[in-house]
Phi, psi and omega in degrees: 000143180232129176251142176236129178241128180280150179241164175290148186301320182288343180264000194261063180279306179222161177289138177245143181233135172238140179235134181239131183227119182288154176296344176299337182282347177132194183288182184295327178296315177298314182296317178297322176298313178300319175299317180297315184291316178300318178297317177297320174296317178296312182289338174282346185256326189246140176282129182294332186278352180278065198273033178269007183219154168248143183233144176232119174266127174249110182285127175263161179307325181297329177287327175298322180287322178298315182294321178295323183272322188249345180074212182296322180303317180293321180293323179295319181296318177297313181298313178299324180294310183291326174297315178300317176298319183272350183335247192271013187289137177264359181289175185277016176101357181272150176240167183301127181087352179259156171270130183290157174279131183270009178276138182297141175077010181254149174229151185224138179221139178249000000 
């Protein structure tokens, strides 16, 4: 799942990323590996200087399995997919069947 938050122009120096990994993904070692791989996948896909957004990646158990089986290549594919889905949409982040995020300027993609 990906949340995207728009920022004010004067506050938009670089892209910022947060990663959240549930304990459902495993012990601390497994969670830290998922965080590291997701961060590497994200930064290999997104330009840091395009700083008008903040992103938060929320790792689901399926992502842990993809990373375990396919490694960085699988993580890059997942990140590209959620970035594409959240792309140019001006909506408040809701998708069909999902309940939207009611915070202004946020988008969500699963």
